[in-house]
C-alpha positions, 0 to 999 in steps of 0.5 A: 738504133744508130742516128747519123747527122751529116751536113749540107754544103755550100761550094764557093769556087772551083765547081766543075773541076771536081768531075773525074773526067776533068781532074784526072787529066788536069787536076782540080780544086774547090773552096767549100764549106758545110753549113748547119743544115743537116741530113739525118739517117736513123738505122736499126736491125728489123726484128723478123716478125714482118712479111718484109725484110727491109723498110726504107722511109723517105718521101716514100715508104718501101717495104721489101723482101730483098735489096734488089727490090729497093727502088731508092738507088742510093739505098740499094747501092749502099746496101748491096756494096756493103753486103749488108745481108752477109751479117745483118738481118733486115734493116729499117732506115729513116731519112729526114732533112732540114732542107729540100733535096735536089736543090744544090746543097749536096743533099744526095751525097750527104744522104749517101755519106750518112747511110754508109756511116750509120751501117758502119756504126751498126756493125761496130766499125770505126770509119775515118772521114777519108774512108767515108768520103771515098766509099761514098764517091765509089757508090755514086760514081761507080755503082749508081753511075751518076754524073756527079763530082767528088766534092760533095762527098768530101765536104759531107764527110769532113765538114768545115771550110776547106780547100779540096784538091783533086789530083790526077791520080785520084788522090784527094787532099783536104786542107782546112782554110785558116781564117781569123775569127772576125774575118770568118764572121764577116764572111758569114754575115755577108752571105744569104741563101734563098730557095728558088722553089725549083728542084731538079735532077742534078745529074741531068744538068751535070751531064750537059756540063761534063759533055762540054768540058773539053770545050771550056778548058780556059773557063775551068782553069780560071775557075780553079785559079779563083779558089786560091784567089778567094782564099787570099782575100779571106786571109788578108784582113787588109783586103776588103771582104767585098772583093769576095762577093765580086769574085763570086759574081765573076765565077757565076758568069764563068759557071753559066758558060759551061752549059745552057742548062746552068741557068734560065731567063727566070733565074737570071732575072732573080739574080739581076733583081738581087744585084740591083737591090744591093748584092755584090755577087752570088751563084746558083749552088750545085749543078745549077738549073734551080735549087738555092741561090747564094748571095753575097751582100752587105748587111745594110742591103739585106733587108732590101734584098729580102723584100725584092725577092719576097717570093723566095724562101730566105734560109738563115744559116751558119758555118759548121765544122763537124762533118758527118757524126754519129749522134746516137749509138745504141747498136743493141736497141733503144 
C-alpha cells in the first residue's frame, strides 16, 4: 500500500503567463504557494481474485478489465503513459480530497502529481520534484490535451511559496521566496478563502483565455511584472503589507479582462460586497468562473466580511512547504 499526500495551491500573481501558448513566445512567471489542504491517493496491487483487473474509487467507482476501459481521464492517461501493465498486475486506486474539485485550487494537477508519485513508489522508484512536475505536465498537456497551464503541477510537486519562471525553451525555474517569518505570518493573517459553491470545468474557461492571449499582450505583460512587484512588497518590511492586497485587486481587474468567462455579475457582486465590508483586494482562484475567492483583508475586518458573505463557506488555511509526499510506504502490503 502506498499513500501520497499532495497539496492544493493558491496562485497570487502571473496566472495566464504559465500557458505554453504564451510563455514559449514571451516567457512567463507566477507567484504561488501551497496550502495545508490536500489530495490523498492510496494505491496497491490488486490480488487476482476478481473479475475486474483495476478498481478506481473517487466520486465514482470503476471496476474495469483494462486501462482503456477507465473513464477517469487522468487515471487512464497516467496508467497508460507509465505502462503500468508491463510490470504491475491490477491496481486499486482511491482518491480523497480536503476541498471540492473544479474549484480553482489546482486539484486536478494535485491528483495527477499524487497518482504518478504513488505508482513510482509502488515500483520502488525515487522521483525528484522536478521530474514529478514535468511528468504531470506531459500527461495533462500532451496526453489528455487539456487547456491547462504549467504552474499547478509545479506547485503541487515542490510545495512552498515560490516564484516559478517559465522560459521560452520550456525549462522551468522554481525559486523559493525568502520572507521574514513575521512578515509571512502577517500575510497569512490577512488572507481569507471562501467557496462560492460554483464548480466548473477549468479547461473550458481556460480555452477562452488561451484563444484571446494574442489580444491581451499588454495585460499579460503587466500581470507578469506584478510577480516581482509583489515579491518586493513582501521582502521590504517597511512597505505596508496592505499594498499586497491592493495589488491583488489590480491583478484581478486585469485577469477579468482576459475573457468574459472569468467572472459573472453574481461573482462580481460577491467581490464588491467583500470590498465594501473591508477587503482590500482578492481574486477568483484558478481559471475563474467559480470556485474559491481569495480575499486580502485586515484581521479587524474579517468578522464583518464573514458576516457579509454568510452564504459562502469560509475555509481557514495556512501555508505549507512540503509538496507531494509519500505518507505510507508499504509496497509489499499492509
